[in-house]
C-alpha positions as CSV (number, residue, x, y, z in Angstrom):
1,M,0.0,0.0,0.1
2,R,2.8,2.4,0.8
3,T,4.5,1.6,-2.5
4,C,1.4,2.7,-4.3
5,V,1.1,5.8,-2.3
6,V,4.7,6.8,-3.1
7,A,4.4,5.8,-6.8
8,L,1.2,7.9,-7.1
9,A,2.9,10.8,-5.5
10,A,5.8,10.6,-7.9
11,L,3.4,10.5,-10.9
12,A,1.8,13.6,-9.5
13,L,5.1,15.4,-9.2
14,A,6.3,14.3,-12.7
15,A,2.9,15.6,-14.1
16,A,3.5,18.8,-12.5
17,A,7.1,19.6,-13.3
18,P,6.5,20.5,-17.1
19,A,3.7,22.9,-16.0
20,L,6.0,24.5,-13.2
21,A,8.9,24.7,-15.8
22,S,6.4,26.3,-18.3
23,E,5.4,28.8,-15.7
24,Q,9.0,29.8,-14.8
25,H,10.4,29.7,-18.2
26,P,7.6,30.3,-20.9
27,T,8.3,30.4,-24.6
28,L,6.9,32.6,-27.1
29,N,5.4,29.8,-29.1
30,E,3.4,28.6,-26.2
31,L,2.1,32.1,-25.3
32,E,1.1,32.7,-28.9
33,G,-1.5,30.1,-28.4
34,E,-2.9,31.6,-25.3
35,V,-3.0,35.2,-26.2
36,M,-5.5,36.7,-28.6
37,C,-5.0,39.4,-31.3
38,P,-7.2,42.4,-30.3
39,V,-7.6,43.3,-34.1
40,C,-8.6,40.0,-35.7
41,H,-9.8,38.1,-32.7
42,T,-7.6,35.0,-33.4
43,T,-4.6,33.7,-31.4
44,L,-1.2,35.2,-32.0
45,D,0.0,32.3,-33.8
46,M,-2.8,32.5,-36.4
47,S,-2.4,36.3,-36.8
48,D,-0.2,38.4,-38.9
49,S,-1.6,41.9,-37.8
50,P,0.7,44.6,-37.0
51,A,-0.8,44.6,-33.4
52,A,0.0,40.8,-33.0
53,K,3.4,41.5,-34.0
54,R,3.8,44.1,-31.3
55,I,2.3,41.9,-28.8
56,E,4.7,39.1,-29.8
57,A,7.6,41.5,-29.5
58,F,6.2,42.6,-25.9
59,I,6.0,39.0,-24.9
60,A,9.6,38.1,-26.2
61,A,10.9,41.2,-24.4
62,R,9.2,40.1,-21.0
63,I,10.5,36.5,-21.5
64,K,14.0,38.0,-21.9
65,A,13.6,40.0,-18.9
66,G,12.9,36.8,-16.9
67,D,9.1,37.2,-16.4
68,T,6.9,34.1,-15.5
69,K,4.0,33.3,-17.7
70,S,1.5,34.6,-15.2
71,E,3.4,38.0,-14.9
72,I,3.2,38.2,-18.7
73,K,-0.4,37.5,-18.8
74,R,-1.1,39.9,-16.0
75,R,0.6,42.7,-17.8
76,L,-1.3,42.0,-21.2
77,V,-4.6,41.9,-19.1
78,A,-3.8,45.2,-17.5
79,N,-3.1,46.7,-20.9
80,F,-5.8,45.1,-23.0
81,G,-8.2,43.6,-20.6
82,E,-9.5,39.9,-20.0
83,G,-10.4,39.5,-23.8
84,I,-6.6,39.2,-24.6
85,L,-6.6,35.8,-23.2
86,A,-7.7,32.9,-25.4
87,A,-9.0,30.8,-22.5
88,P,-11.6,32.4,-20.1
89,P,-10.7,33.0,-16.5
90,K,-11.3,30.0,-14.1
91,R,-13.2,32.4,-11.7
92,G,-16.4,34.3,-11.6
93,F,-18.7,34.3,-14.6
94,G,-15.8,32.7,-16.9
95,L,-15.9,29.7,-14.7
96,L,-19.2,28.8,-16.4
97,A,-17.3,28.3,-19.6
98,W,-15.2,25.6,-18.1
99,L,-18.1,23.9,-16.0
100,L,-21.0,23.9,-18.3
101,P,-19.5,21.6,-20.8
102,L,-18.4,19.2,-18.1
103,V,-22.0,19.3,-16.6
104,G,-23.4,18.8,-19.9
105,I,-21.4,15.6,-20.7
106,V,-22.2,14.1,-17.3
107,V,-26.0,15.0,-17.5
108,G,-26.0,13.6,-21.1
109,G,-24.1,10.4,-20.2
110,G,-26.5,10.0,-17.3
111,A,-29.7,10.6,-19.6
112,L,-28.3,8.3,-22.1
113,G,-27.4,5.4,-19.6
114,F,-31.0,5.8,-17.8
115,G,-32.7,5.7,-21.2
116,A,-30.7,2.5,-22.2
117,W,-31.7,1.0,-18.9
118,K,-35.4,1.9,-19.2
119,W,-35.6,0.5,-22.7
120,S,-34.0,-2.8,-21.7
121,Q,-36.3,-3.0,-18.8
122,G,-39.5,-2.3,-20.9
123,R,-39.0,-5.0,-23.4
124,E,-41.0,-8.3,-22.8
125,P,-38.8,-11.4,-23.0
126,A,-39.3,-13.5,-26.1
127,V,-41.6,-16.4,-25.7
128,A,-42.5,-19.2,-28.0
129,V,-46.1,-19.0,-29.1
130,A,-47.8,-22.3,-28.8
131,G,-50.7,-22.6,-31.0
132,P,-53.2,-25.5,-31.4
133,P,-51.8,-29.0,-32.1
134,L,-51.4,-29.9,-35.7
135,D,-53.5,-32.5,-37.4
136,P,-51.7,-35.8,-37.4
137,E,-51.9,-36.1,-41.3
138,L,-50.6,-32.6,-41.7
139,E,-47.7,-33.2,-39.4
140,R,-46.8,-36.4,-41.3
141,R,-46.8,-34.6,-44.4
142,L,-44.9,-31.7,-43.2
143,D,-42.2,-34.3,-41.7
144,D,-41.9,-35.9,-45.1
145,E,-41.3,-32.6,-46.9
146,L,-38.7,-31.7,-44.4
147,R,-37.1,-35.0,-44.9
148,R,-37.1,-34.6,-48.7
149,F,-35.3,-31.2,-48.3
150,D,-32.8,-32.4,-45.8
151,G,-31.9,-35.6,-47.6
């Protein structure tokens, strides 16, 4: 049990290490996908506008100055507002943009599962229908015909 806990802790630290390194030493390529161009409303990596080029130059200068990713984003938000960020903030009203899709997936999956369960419960089991017994002469003729096709 102790080995499992240590292994899980090691995995958690290993997963967090790249995020921490990315926060401390961001790259222009990584921030280009997280920052929007205020002119054409696409991410910087998709924009060729002069405003996007100026923002990229600002980001490159801040990276050279040793700023972290969050410091750079805070400066951009201070200059351009929250709309400069490609992803909505994970607080306040912006939190809905993160939670509503997850809630929709959970509710949709639950509704689909409940519907499948209800559908499977509502069906009647297949039962062989027994009719009146066949006339002995008709049964003999049927057996003869079946033998003829089998043999």
